[in-house]
N, C-alpha and C positions, 0 to 999 in steps of 0.2 A: 354080406361083408366081402370086400374085394379080396381076390386071390386066396381061394380056399385050398388050392393044391400047391404044396411047397415045391419050388423049383420050376414051376410052369407058369409062364407069363401069358395072360389072355388078352391084354390090351396095354397100350402105353399109359402109365399112371397106375398100373397094377402094383401090388406090394405084398410082402410077407410080413405078417404081424400076428403071430399065433396067440400070444398072451401079453397082458399088461398087468404085472403083479404089483400090489401095494403091500409093503412090509411095514407093519405097525411097530410101535415102541414096545408092545407086549409080545413081540415075536410071532404074531399071527400073519398069515399070508392070504391075500384075496386077489382073485383075478377080476379086475375092473374093466376089462376090455368091452364087455357088453354094455357098460354104463358110459363108455367114453363117447363124447360128442366130437371132440377135436383134440389132436395131439400136435404140439408145436415144439420144435427144437431150433434154437438160435445159435449161430456161430459166425464169427467175424475176425478178420485180422486185426481189428481195432479193439477187440475184447480179449481179456486174459483168460476167460473161463467160459465154458458152455453153460447155457441156461435154457429153460423151456417151460412149458405149461401144458396142463391137460384139463380140459373142461369136462366136468362130470355131471350127468343127469342122474341124481340119486333118488331112487324110488324105494330104497330099503333103509333109509336113515342111517347109512353107514357112518356119516360124519359124527353121529352121537354114539352109536353102538361100538365103534372102533376107537372112540376118543381121539379123533384126528386133531392134532395140535401143532403140526409143522415140524415134527421130528421123525417123520416116516421116510422110507426109501421107495423108489419106483424102479422096477426092472422090466426090460423088454428087449426084443431084438427086431429091428426094422431093416428090411432088405428089399432091393429091387430084384425080382426073380431072374435067375439066369446070369447074374453078375459073374464075371470071370474070376475075380478075386473074392472069394466068399468071406474072407476076414476083413480086409480093408474095403471091400465093396459093400459092407453093411454098417449099420449103426448098432453096435453090440453093447447094450446096457444090461446084459443079463448077469446074474450072480455067478453062474458057472464059468463063463468064458470071457466076460466083459467087465464093465465098470458101471454099477447102478448109479442112479441119480439120487440126490438128497432133497426131500421136500423142505422148504423153509418158510412158506407162506400160503395162506388160504384166503382168497378174495372173492368178491362179487357173488356172495351167497344170496340167493333169492328163490322164492317159490314160484314155479312156472305153471303148476297144476296141482290139484288136490293130491297130496301124498308124494309129490316130486319136487326135489330141491336141486337147483343148479348152482354150481360153484366151481372155482378154478383153483387147482393145485399148482403152485409155482415150484420149480425144482432147479437145482444146479449141480454141477459136478462136485466130487469130493474135494478137489483143489479149491473150488469156489468157497466152500465152507471152511477148509483148513486155513485159507488166507485170512479169514475174519477172526480166527481163534489164536493165531500165533504171530510173533514178532521176531525180526532178525536183528541181532546186535552183534556184529562180528566184522573182523577185518579179513579181506580176501586179497591174495596176491597171485600174480601170474596171468595166464591166458584167461581172458574175460568170458569166453564160452564155457570153460570149465567152472567158473564161479557160478554161473547160472545153473549148470547141471547140479552142483553141490546144493544149492538152495532148494532146487526141485526135489532132490532125493533125500535130503536130510530128514530123519525121522522127527526132529524137533521143529521142523518147519512144514513144508508142503507134503513131504513123505509120499510123493507121487509114485504110483505103480504102473503108470501108463507109458507107452512108447514115446520116447523123447527124440525128436528129429532136430538136429542142430547143424548150422553151417559153421565150419571152422572160422575163427576170427584171426586176424593178422596182427593184432596189437596185444601187448602185455601191459597191464595197469594194476595199480594198487587201489583198492576201493574200501572205504570204511562205511559200513551200514549202521546208522545210528537209530536203533529201535524202530525200524520200519516194518510195515506189513510186507510179506514176501513178494507180492505182486509189485508193490511200489519199488522195492529194492531191485527187482529184475528189470523193471522199466527204466530205472535210473542207469543201470548197467547197459541196457539196450541202446540208449542214446549215445553212449560212448564207444559202441562196438564198431569195428571196421572189418569188412570181409577180407578173407585171406586171398581170394582170387579175383577181386574186382575193386573198383575205386568208389564204391558206394559208402555212405556214411549213415550209421544208425541201423538198428535191427527192429524187427517186429516179433513180439512175444505173444503167442495166442494159442488157444486150445480148439481143436476141431473134434469131430466124432471119431477121428482115426488116431488121435494122439495130441502131443504137445509140440509146438514148433518154435524155434528160435532162429530166425533167418533174416536176411536182408531182402529188399525189393529186387535187387539185381539177381538174387538167387531164384526168385519167383518167376522171372522172365527169361533167365538164361541158365545154362548148365555150366558150372565152374567158371562163370564170368566170361564165357567165350561162345559156346554153341547155343543156338536158339532152342529154347525148351519146347518140346512137342505139345500140341494142344490136346486137352483131355476130351473135348467134345466140340462139334461144330453145330451152331444154331442158325436157323433161317426163319425169317418171318414169311410164312407162305400159307395159302389156304389148305385146309385139311379135308380134301375131297375123297371120301371113302370109296367112291365109285370110279376113281381115276385108274384105269387099267395100265397106264404108263408107269405107275409106281411099282417097282419090282419088290422092294423090301418095305412093306407098309409099316412094320413095327419100328424100324430104324428111322423111317421118314417121320413118324409121329414123335419120336423121342427128340429129334432134331428141330421139330417145329416149335415156334414160340407162340404161346397163346396170346400174349399181349406184351408190349414193351413201351417204354417211355424214357426219354433222356432227362434225368434229373438235372443235369448240367451238360449241355451238348457243345460247349466250348469253354475254354478257360475264362474265368472272370478276370479280365484284364485289370480292373480297378482294384479288386481284392488282392490279386497276386502281386501287383506293383507295390502295394502297401506292405505286404508280407515279405517282400524281398526275393520273390521267386525269380525275377529277371535280372535284378541288380541289387547288390547288398554290400554294405561296408561294415566290417566289424573292427572296432578299435580295441586291441588286446592290451591290457595294462598288466605288466609284470611287477608284482609286489616285491619280488626278490631284488631286482636291480633298478626298480623305479623307471623302467622304460615302457614305451608303448609302440605298438606296431599295427598299422592299418592293413586289413586284408579285404580284397575286393572280389566279389563274385560276378562273373559275366556269363549270362545264360547262353548266348550265342557261341562263345568259345568253349565253355565247359560242358555243354549238354552231351556232346558225343563221347565224353570220357566215362560215362556210366551207361548201363544197359537200360533199355526201355521196351515197352510192350511190342512195338513193331520194328525193333532193331533187326538188322541182318548181320551175319558173321563177316561180311565184306566191309573192311574198314574204309574203303573208298566209296562206299554207297552213299547216296544222297541222304543228308540228315532229315529225319522225319519229325521236325519240331512240332510241338503242339500249337504254336503260334508262328506267325511269319517273322521269325527272328532276324532275318536278313534284310528286311524292308525298312525304309525310312518311315518314322512314325510322326514326325512333326516338322515344322518349317525351320527348325534349328539344325536340320540335316542329321539328326541322331537316330539310332536304332533303339528298340525297346530295352536293350541291355546296356545302354550307354548312359544311364542315369544312376550312378553309384550311391547317390544320396536318397534314393527311393526309400531305403531303410538303413538307418545307422544304429548299430548296437555297440554297447560297451561291455566287454568281456573280461572279467578279472581272471588272472592265472598266476602261477608262481612255480618256481623250481624248488626241489627238495621239500615238497609238501609232506612226504613221509620219511624224511630224514636221510634216505640212502639212494635217492634217485634224482637226477638232474633234469628229468623230463617234465613237461607241462602237466597241469592239473586235470586237463580234459580227457586226452586220449592215450596217454602213455607214450607220446611221441615228443620230438623236439618242441620246446615251448613255443616256437614261432609257428608251429603247425596248428595250434589250438584255434586261432582265428580262421585259418584257411578251412579247416574241417568244419568249423561251426557254420560258416556261411554256406558251404556246400550242403551240409545236412539240412539246413533250413529250407533251401531251395528245393532239394529233392523231395522232402516231405510235402511241401506245399504243392508241388506238381502232381502228387498223388491225391492229397486231400481235396484239392480244388480242380482236379482234372476232369476229363470227359467221363461222366458217370451214367451208366446205363442200368435201368431196372427192368427185369424180365420175369415173366411167369412161365414156367416150363413144366413138363411132365416130371414127376418125382424120380430122381436118380440118386440113390443113396451113396454112390461111390464118389460123387462130387464133394469138394470141400474148399473152404477159403484158401487162397494161394494157388489154386489150379489155373492154368491158362485155357481159355476157350476162344473160339473164333465166332464172330457174329457177322453173317452175310446180310448186309443191308443194301438193297437195290436202290440205286440213285433214282429219284423221282424226276425224270427229265424226258420231255417228248423227243429229244434228240438222242435218247438212249434206248433204242429199240431192242438191243441185244441184252438188256438187263445187266449192265456193268455195275459192279459194286460202288457204293459211295466212296469217293477218294479220301475222305477225312475220317468218317465215323464207322465204317465197316473195319474189319480187321481183328487183331488180337486184343483180348481184354484179360485182366486178372480178376478172378472172383474175390471180392472183398467181404461179402456178407451172404449168408444163406439162411432162409427160413424153410425148414421142413414142415409141411402141413399135411396131416393125415386125418381123414374123416371116414365114414363108412362107405363112401363111394369111390374115392380115389386119393392118390398121393401126388402132391404138387410141390415144386420148389419155387419160392420167390427169391431170386438172386440179384445181387447188386454187383456190378462189374465196373472196373476203372481202367482207363488207358491214359498214359502220360505222353502219347505221341499221336501221330496221324498215319493212316495207311500208306499214303504216297508222298506226304510232305507238301509244302507250299511252293509255288513258283517264286523264284528269286526276284526281288524287286529293289533295285538300288536307285530307282528314279526319284529325284528330289520332288518334294511337294511344292505346289504353287504358293507363292508368298501371299499372305492375307492382305487385305486392303490397307492403305496408309492409316496411320494413327488417327483416331477420331477426335482426340483432344480431351481436355479436362474441363468440367463444367461445375461451377460453383452454384449450388441450388439457390442460395440467398440472393446472389446477384441476378440470376435468371428470373427469379420471382419479382424483384424490383423493376427489372427492365420490362417485364410483361404487365406491370401495373396491378399485380394481384394484391388484394386487401387482406389484412390480418383481421378476420372477423372476431377473433377472441379478445382483441384489445378494447379498452373502454373509450 
């Protein structure tokens, strides 16, 4: 078993995992580490709770003896040896100092050998289970970040005991939660949340192995909406030559090495993003109170620089690092990609005095005319992330990484004119980790991570040159007339 000596790392991918305890509904505790084939933990900024699975090769018929039925708990502590922060650098699911997982399902049971059964235990965090068992029916007033914290800590709802990290919100709003699950209620509030220190729209509510987060994308890529957030780790795709004497720090070299990578989406899907309103979007806000309507238009080229992005710099005069060539003419009508406001048109209802004592709009707790403005901004910002450049990598296991961390990927441009190994100008650079799969077996610990960037490393060259006009109009052709002129026969007639 990897890493037998606590605190001492023998190779990249080594780990500390001394026990994996199964706590039954009968209060019995068994160490199932020796039966473990594989342990997986899944975390993502797009998921509200932690989940995982453990594959068991059972030669003792514990599934029957312990009456396993999906109401058990699993506790362990997984760590990368030598991590500087022993608490936040590990995955602590122990009973004593952490938060154990709750088994909720058993699947894939089959006999693989005489006397040996293979099956998978699926588990989730306590918040995952509490969300299924409780409902929120309550009105909240005031700062929206505190509304979320109240739901998380309320003993009648999620009753979370974990560390909660939140980004202060800049808007105050009244929210009525009508018998919703806690996660659904928080997600509804998250859509209406505005950061205090930046111009982003919408928050992400997610759980990692280090705690619970309620924050904006701007906060993931910047500090207080201004300073560039430091990278957690640098990764490079490079050969792992153990005999290379030029490598001074072999261990760190291996931790930064990428075993494999692929771009799930290595450029923005122009067609999908156009339809989603990423580059241009019109929202027609209808005010039920005074029967008025107000159009709000989003322009990607003009508004991109108002929020923070993965490759942004603190210099406000720096060249914009658009994910697409936003300044270039895209068609013979001499328009740019952001100059088609009817790419998506939305109708957004709102009203004043929704809760009787406030003349603000129904969406964000701001002036009613801001509902449409913030809505189109939020739609575009989310689409830039969901459909941005997405990188999938397999790396050596590092328990201190979590979704929301900034990493840097050094991708060398494949070009015969690039003898010095310059980085790829678009797809290298800073990424936000959006998903992590921690995978442990009896040999090593690996991470499969998915990262997203909503910008490019250096940006695109400015191109205002008009496109050449297409050939003259080819005309209109009546098929029936053309057939008669050609003397074609209707073989179907009598």
